[in-house]
C-alpha positions, 0 to 999 in steps of 0.5 A, a space after each residue: 463084190 471085191 473079195 471073200 472074207 474067210 473067217 477061221 475064228 475057233 472058240 476057246 483056242 489059244 496061240 499054242 493050238 493056232 500055230 499048229 493049225 495055221 498051215 492047214 488054213 493057209 497052205 503053201 499052195 495058197 496063192 498069196 497074191 490073192 490075199 489082201 490081209 490076214 488078221 491074227 486075233 489071239 490073247 484072251 484065252 492065252 492070258 487065262 490065269 494058269 492056276 485057274 484055267 491051265 487048259 487055255 493058259 499060255 505063258 506070256 513069253 510063249 504067247 509072243 513066240 507063237 505070234 512071231 511064229 505065225 507071222 514067220 509062217 505067213 511070210 514063208 508062204 509069201 504073205 508080206 508083213 504089210 498084209 498082216 494085222 495083229 489084234 490084241 485081246 480086248 480088255 476084260 470086264 472082271 465083275 461081269 466075267 466073274 458072274 459068268 464064271 460063278 454061274 458055271 461053278 468056276 472062279 474068276 479065271 482071268 484079270 484085266 491087268 494080265 490081259 493088258 500084259 498080253 496086249 503089250 506083248 502083241 504090240 511088241 511082236 508087231 513092232 519087231 515083225 513090221 506088221 500092223 497092229 490093232 491095239 483093241 485093249 487100249 482103244 476100248 478103254 480110252 476115255 470110256 467105260 468099255 463094258 458095253 463092248 463085251 457081252 459077258 465081260 470077256 466076249 465081244 458084244 454087238 457093239 464091240 464087234 462093230 467097234 472092231 469092224 470100224 477099227 479094221 476098216 480104217 486099216 483095210 478100206 484103202 487096200 480094198 478100194 484099189 481092188 477091181 470089182 468082181 461082180 457088178 453093182 446091183 443096179 448095173 445088173 440087167 434084171 431082164 437078162 441077168 446072165 448077160 451081167 453075171 456070167 
């Protein structure tokens, strides 16, 4: 009742492609005052091994430069750094992902150590740009078996999405609680005359 959540998750994309389409998603005519937060969540595809997945792979240095470029673009359309949250790729559970790859006739095309380098680069870009960062790669592996957070070793499971949502909420909760409600709580709607409450 306080804001719209606009999701532009695009399967298989990397930062090289995302950087090109970002100006189409958030244009110069977008009213930046109405934006509470923008999350940028890339790295799982960029960190694919070049020799086994050249279509999605983006070199580490270019990945960092692309993230920085996206942050700079957002700032150029008046979305301040304090409203930008970078999210690192989650960890990779190699044995499960290898099984998924083999089922498609492919070899294991990612490794967790490499994904970790991309996660570190994302954290570093956030530091340099003054944005917030959600280090999913580190948080999911902290003192626990993280395999239940992933549906196939790479993509988030229901539990993984819930974990990500909880981590994001800890960063967004205060910002959203300060916003006025655009619509009344359902108990406050006059059920005999809803137009009076909603129009």
